[in-house]
FITIKOL-742979 format. One record per residue (C-alpha): residue number from 1; residue in one letter; y, x, z. Coordinates in nm, 3 decimals. Layout:
{NUM,a,{Y,X,Z}},
...
***
This chain:
{1,m,{-11.420,13.773,-5.195}},
{2,t,{-11.658,13.502,-5.318}},
{3,h,{-12.008,13.399,-5.223}},
{4,e,{-12.271,13.347,-5.492}},
{5,t,{-12.503,13.050,-5.476}},
{6,i,{-12.756,12.911,-5.722}},
{7,n,{-12.666,12.589,-5.899}},
{8,p,{-12.968,12.357,-5.847}},
{9,e,{-12.918,12.179,-6.181}},
{10,t,{-12.888,12.482,-6.411}},
{11,g,{-13.051,12.754,-6.200}},
{12,q,{-12.754,12.980,-6.280}},
{13,p,{-12.558,13.170,-6.014}},
{14,q,{-12.216,13.023,-5.936}},
{15,q,{-11.934,13.149,-5.723}},
{16,d,{-11.800,12.947,-5.433}},
{17,p,{-11.455,13.028,-5.297}},
{18,q,{-11.429,13.164,-4.948}},
{19,p,{-11.411,12.890,-4.690}},
{20,n,{-11.086,13.023,-4.540}},
{21,s,{-10.893,13.060,-4.868}},
{22,a,{-10.673,12.785,-5.005}},
{23,p,{-10.774,12.631,-5.340}},
{24,g,{-10.599,12.797,-5.632}},
{25,q,{-10.487,13.093,-5.420}},
{26,v,{-10.602,13.436,-5.534}},
{27,e,{-10.681,13.693,-5.266}},
{28,q,{-10.481,14.014,-5.296}},
{29,t,{-10.654,14.345,-5.345}},
{30,p,{-10.584,14.624,-5.094}},
{31,v,{-10.353,14.794,-5.344}},
{32,e,{-10.157,14.472,-5.396}},
{33,r,{-10.126,14.421,-5.019}},
{34,l,{-10.004,14.781,-4.982}},
{35,a,{-9.753,14.739,-5.266}},
{36,s,{-9.614,14.411,-5.128}},
{37,s,{-9.588,14.562,-4.781}},
{38,a,{-9.410,14.870,-4.917}},
{39,y,{-9.176,14.647,-5.119}},
{40,a,{-9.082,14.445,-4.809}},
{41,q,{-9.030,14.760,-4.602}},
{42,a,{-8.817,14.917,-4.874}},
{43,g,{-8.594,14.610,-4.869}},
{44,e,{-8.558,14.631,-4.492}},
{45,a,{-8.481,15.004,-4.517}},
{46,a,{-8.218,14.945,-4.785}},
{47,d,{-8.050,14.683,-4.567}},
{48,a,{-8.052,14.921,-4.269}},
{49,f,{-7.901,15.204,-4.475}},
{50,r,{-7.631,14.969,-4.607}},
{51,r,{-7.538,14.893,-4.246}},
{52,g,{-7.519,15.269,-4.178}},
{53,e,{-7.831,15.283,-3.961}},
{54,w,{-8.007,15.614,-4.022}},
{55,m,{-8.254,15.540,-3.747}},
{56,q,{-8.367,15.233,-3.558}},
{57,h,{-8.511,15.162,-3.216}},
{58,a,{-8.397,15.495,-3.072}},
{59,e,{-8.513,15.524,-2.714}},
{60,v,{-8.551,15.825,-2.491}},
{61,d,{-8.913,15.907,-2.414}},
{62,p,{-8.930,15.989,-2.040}},
{63,q,{-9.265,16.168,-2.082}},
{64,a,{-9.128,16.421,-2.334}},
{65,d,{-9.074,16.756,-2.166}},
{66,s,{-8.871,17.047,-2.305}},
{67,d,{-9.171,17.188,-2.498}},
{68,d,{-9.233,16.854,-2.664}},
{69,r,{-8.871,16.823,-2.764}},
{70,l,{-8.860,17.177,-2.904}},
{71,i,{-9.175,17.126,-3.111}},
{72,a,{-9.034,16.793,-3.240}},
{73,l,{-8.710,16.969,-3.339}},
{74,l,{-8.903,17.244,-3.515}},
{75,s,{-9.115,16.986,-3.700}},
{76,y,{-8.800,16.867,-3.875}},
{77,v,{-8.590,17.182,-3.909}},
{78,t,{-8.866,17.412,-4.035}},
{79,q,{-8.909,17.181,-4.335}},
{80,l,{-8.614,17.367,-4.486}},
{81,l,{-8.789,17.706,-4.495}},
{82,l,{-9.159,17.628,-4.486}},
{83,p,{-9.208,17.267,-4.591}},
{84,v,{-9.512,17.089,-4.447}},
{85,i,{-9.642,17.391,-4.250}},
{86,m,{-9.511,17.316,-3.898}},
{87,p,{-9.611,16.947,-3.887}},
{88,i,{-9.960,17.035,-4.010}},
{89,i,{-9.994,17.303,-3.742}},
{90,v,{-9.884,17.052,-3.478}},
{91,l,{-10.124,16.785,-3.607}},
{92,l,{-10.420,17.025,-3.624}},
{93,s,{-10.364,17.167,-3.276}},
{94,e,{-10.571,17.034,-2.990}},
{95,s,{-10.266,16.977,-2.774}},
{96,s,{-10.119,16.717,-3.011}},
{97,k,{-10.382,16.469,-2.894}},
{98,k,{-10.243,16.502,-2.543}},
{99,r,{-9.878,16.504,-2.651}},
{100,p,{-9.795,16.184,-2.842}},
{101,f,{-9.423,16.272,-2.870}},
{102,q,{-9.504,16.585,-3.069}},
{103,r,{-9.755,16.401,-3.287}},
{104,y,{-9.513,16.115,-3.355}},
{105,h,{-9.238,16.345,-3.481}},
{106,a,{-9.478,16.573,-3.669}},
{107,v,{-9.619,16.278,-3.867}},
{108,q,{-9.273,16.136,-3.927}},
{109,s,{-9.123,16.467,-4.046}},
{110,l,{-9.423,16.537,-4.269}},
{111,a,{-9.394,16.193,-4.430}},
{112,l,{-9.017,16.229,-4.470}},
{113,t,{-9.059,16.562,-4.649}},
{114,l,{-9.336,16.430,-4.874}},
{115,v,{-9.126,16.125,-4.970}},
{116,f,{-8.824,16.349,-5.033}},
{117,w,{-9.020,16.576,-5.268}},
{118,a,{-9.202,16.286,-5.437}},
{119,i,{-8.869,16.122,-5.525}},
{120,f,{-8.738,16.452,-5.661}},
{121,m,{-9.050,16.512,-5.872}},
{122,l,{-9.052,16.156,-6.009}},
{123,a,{-8.685,16.187,-6.103}},
{124,s,{-8.755,16.519,-6.277}},
{125,i,{-9.044,16.368,-6.473}},
{126,a,{-8.831,16.065,-6.565}},
{127,v,{-8.556,16.292,-6.702}},
{128,g,{-8.814,16.486,-6.905}},
{129,v,{-8.971,16.169,-7.043}},
{130,f,{-8.628,16.026,-7.129}},
{131,q,{-8.547,16.340,-7.327}},
{132,l,{-8.869,16.300,-7.528}},
{133,i,{-8.774,15.955,-7.657}},
{134,p,{-8.694,15.990,-8.029}},
{135,v,{-8.332,15.948,-8.136}},
{136,l,{-8.204,15.793,-7.809}},
{137,g,{-8.331,16.085,-7.602}},
{138,w,{-8.195,16.338,-7.847}},
{139,f,{-7.844,16.199,-7.823}},
{140,l,{-7.834,16.098,-7.457}},
{141,g,{-8.092,16.339,-7.318}},
{142,w,{-7.834,16.607,-7.253}},
{143,l,{-7.619,16.354,-7.062}},
{144,v,{-7.906,16.240,-6.840}},
{145,g,{-8.005,16.603,-6.780}},
{146,l,{-7.647,16.693,-6.689}},
{147,v,{-7.617,16.403,-6.443}},
{148,f,{-7.949,16.499,-6.285}},
{149,f,{-7.837,16.862,-6.266}},
{150,c,{-7.512,16.759,-6.093}},
{151,l,{-7.676,16.517,-5.848}},
{152,t,{-7.955,16.753,-5.741}},
{153,p,{-7.741,16.966,-5.506}},
{154,m,{-7.604,16.653,-5.337}},
{155,y,{-7.957,16.518,-5.295}},
{156,f,{-8.071,16.841,-5.128}},
{157,i,{-7.761,16.864,-4.907}},
{158,a,{-7.821,16.505,-4.791}},
{159,g,{-8.186,16.589,-4.722}},
{160,i,{-8.088,16.895,-4.519}},
{161,g,{-7.838,16.687,-4.323}},
{162,l,{-8.100,16.422,-4.248}},
{163,l,{-8.354,16.682,-4.131}},
{164,f,{-8.099,16.838,-3.895}},
{165,y,{-7.988,16.496,-3.770}},
{166,y,{-8.342,16.374,-3.704}},
{167,g,{-8.432,16.710,-3.549}},
{168,l,{-8.135,16.688,-3.312}},
{169,q,{-8.229,16.334,-3.212}},
{170,a,{-8.587,16.446,-3.146}},
{171,y,{-8.458,16.737,-2.938}},
{172,k,{-8.262,16.488,-2.727}},
{173,g,{-8.598,16.330,-2.645}},
{174,r,{-8.555,16.020,-2.858}},
{175,r,{-8.843,15.844,-3.024}},
{176,f,{-8.684,15.663,-3.318}},
{177,a,{-8.783,15.482,-3.634}},
{178,i,{-8.665,15.595,-3.977}},
{179,p,{-8.596,15.270,-4.166}},
{180,g,{-8.882,15.184,-4.399}},
{181,l,{-9.079,15.503,-4.343}},
{182,t,{-9.184,15.456,-3.982}},
{183,s,{-9.291,15.095,-4.031}},
{184,f,{-9.503,15.204,-4.330}},
{185,l,{-9.664,15.481,-4.121}},
{186,k,{-9.740,15.234,-3.842}},
{187,d,{-9.892,14.986,-4.089}},
{188,q,{-10.121,15.261,-4.218}},
{189,g,{-10.225,15.354,-3.861}},
{190,w,{-10.082,15.706,-3.883}},
{191,l,{-9.840,15.656,-3.592}},
***
């Protein structure tokens, strides 16, 4: 952000840089800060997944009772039949304000499902756009479509496995971080 002052010689407004910014350094917009933060978190998540860590900082929450653990489990597992419904019910209920364990897992499962579906939709759109490219898309479009068609069941089976795994960990009373996702949710103030 800059401050405008009037140049005494010309009478024209001029912009002075902020006093706390370094000369020649451009301040990032909120979107650029969000993108750079997401890029850094994606790198950390990729490193964690390469090491075989499907969750980080798993610790048992001593305040989570059996009802909290059951609702946390259902927040993940019900995503298979009724995506998004259970976490939204938990988040809209009055009791979620008093039960942070339920809220934590409801937000995390909702975000996981939304990311899962967003990746699937973007991949579907990319396949469709690739097939529209003249000449190259006509010859290779069927190959890209076939690969996408073959990988889709594996993608969904992996998603189902992750939902069951995270649901089981939540039922054990663990409050854990999904690499990349949880740190993004905390940065946004949603957790």
